[in-house]
N, C-alpha and C positions, 0 to 999 in steps of 0.2 A: 694686405688689409688696408682699407681706406682710412685716412687720418681720423675722420669723425667716428668710424666704427672702432678704431684703436683706442681713442679717448674714452668712448663709452665703455669699452671692455675694461679699461683701467679703473674707471670710476666704480663699476660693478664689483670688480675684484677688491678694491679698497674698502667698499662698504661691507662686503662679506667678511673681509679679513678683520675689520673692526669688531664685527659681531662675534667672530670666533675668539678674538683676544679678550673680549669682555666676559666670555664664559670661563668657568673654572677649568683649570687644566685637568684632563682625565683621559683614559683610554677611549672614552666615548667619542672624542673629537675625531679620531681616525675612522670610527664607524660612521660618523656624520658625513665625512668625505666620500665614503663608499656609497652611502645612501643617496647623496647628491648626484654621484655618477650614475647610479641606477635610474634616478628620475630623468636625468638628461638623456640617457640612452633610450628610455621608453618614449620620450617626447620627440626624439629626433627622426622618427621613422616616417614622417609625412612625405608622400611622393608627389602630390599635386595640391595646390591651394584648395581649401574646402569652399564649396559654393553655398555659403550660409547667408541668410537674410535674418539678422537678429530681431529686427522689428517684427517680421512675420512670425518668428518662433515665439516671441513674447505674446503676440496676438493669439496664436494658436493655443497656448496654455491658458490664456484668459478666456477664450471662447469655450474651451472644454469645461471650465469651472462654471461659466454662466449657463451652459446647456444643461447642467446637472446630470449629464449622461454618465453611466458607469460610476455610480457613487462608490461602489466597493473597489478598493485599490487593486484587488486581484484581477478584476475584469478590465482594467484600463490598459490599453496597449501603450507603448512608449510614445510620448507626445513629440519627441524630437529624435526619432531613430537614426537620423543622419549623424548625430553626435557620437553614437555608439561605434561608428566605423572609423573614427579618427584616433590618432595616437593620444593617449591620456594617462593620467595617474589620479588616484583618489587620495584626498588629503583630509585628515581629521583636524578641524579647528573648533575650539570651544568658545562659546559666547555667553554673556549674561543672559538669563532667561528672558525670552520674548524681546530680545534686544539685538542690535548690530554691534555692540561693544565687544571687541575681542578680548578674551581673558588673557592675562599676562603669560600664563604657561604655554600659550599657543604661539608666542613669538619665536620660540626656538624652531617650531615646525615651519613657520613662514621664512625664517632665515635659511633653512634647508632648501626650500623651494627657490628662494632668491639665489642661493649658491648655484643651483642647477641651471637657472635661467641666465646666469652670468657666464657660463662656460662658453668657450669660443664656438663650439658647434651649435649653440643655441642662440647666439646673438642675432642671426638673420631672421629668426622666427617671431611670429606673433601668436598670442595665446588667448584663450577664452576661459574665464573662470565661471564655472557653472555651479550655482547654489541649489541645494536640495534641503528639504526639511522632512521630519517624520510627520505622521498623520495625527496631530493633536491640535485641537482648535479648528477654526474655520479655514477652508481651503483658500479663500481670498486673502486672508491675513497671512497664511503661510507663503503664498506666492509673492506678496509684497515683502515679507520678512526675508525670504531667500534672496531677493534682488538687493535689498539693503545690505545684507551680510556679504554678498559677493562684491558689492561696491566697497565695503569696508576692507576686505582682503586686498582688493586692488589698491586702495588708498595706502594701506600699510606697506605693500610692496614698493609703491612709488615713493612715499615720503620717508619711510624708515630705511628701506634697503636700496633706494635710488634706481629702481628699475624704470626704464623709460615708459611714460604713460601711453606712448604710441604703440607699445608692444602688447598691451593688455586690454581686452574688452571683457564685459561681464553680462551674464544673464542669470536670472533666478527662475527655476522651474517649480518651486514649492514642493508639493508632495506628488507631482504628476509623473515622475519617472523614478520610482523607488528602486533601491538596491534589493530590499527584501519585502516584496508586496504581501507575502503571507503573514508578515508581522508589521503592519503599517506604523505602529507606534514605537517600534524598536529604535534605539539610539543610532544604530548603524545606518539608518536612512538619512540622518542629519550629517551630510558630508559635502565636500566640494571636489569638483574635478578640475584639473588643469588640462586643457585640451589644446593641442597644436592645430591652428587653423590656416596659417599661411607661412610661406618662406619667401623672404625678399630675393629678387633676382641677383 
């Protein structure tokens, strides 16, 4: 392992250990370790770097909204189908209403994600945080809000959990790629995906 990578790994482990120590002792801590292992296992299966142009994906989502085509969520095909083919996990993070402020109870979830990203098999990888919203309010607002929320998650992982900013990119897709298009206003559509997009040589 290279010295820089070793140092980064130690910093990640220290940050995650401090979060774990701050939590009350309980059997749930062992479960958290298992969950982090499951997350890293799912994200580690990238075979080749993803050929993604995030600026083009953002523009694609914006163009769809502007065109007013397929206003009904059920009729909209995935706006970024290439993301669906990449290793990923779905994460539930709570925010204040119409805001990018992460609710305190969601920091435990982010700590779990950080723990997974700090594992040795994950350190060479870079990731994309994909923000989604449910279909309430205007599509333009939801697109902007999902980007702001994805950026907030990245900022929390970087500042609170000391994940390198070079390893995380973000994109917000608003309500353009729903988990449950049959129920566009359902809370399950407000989610975040952590997607593996590249592995360092």
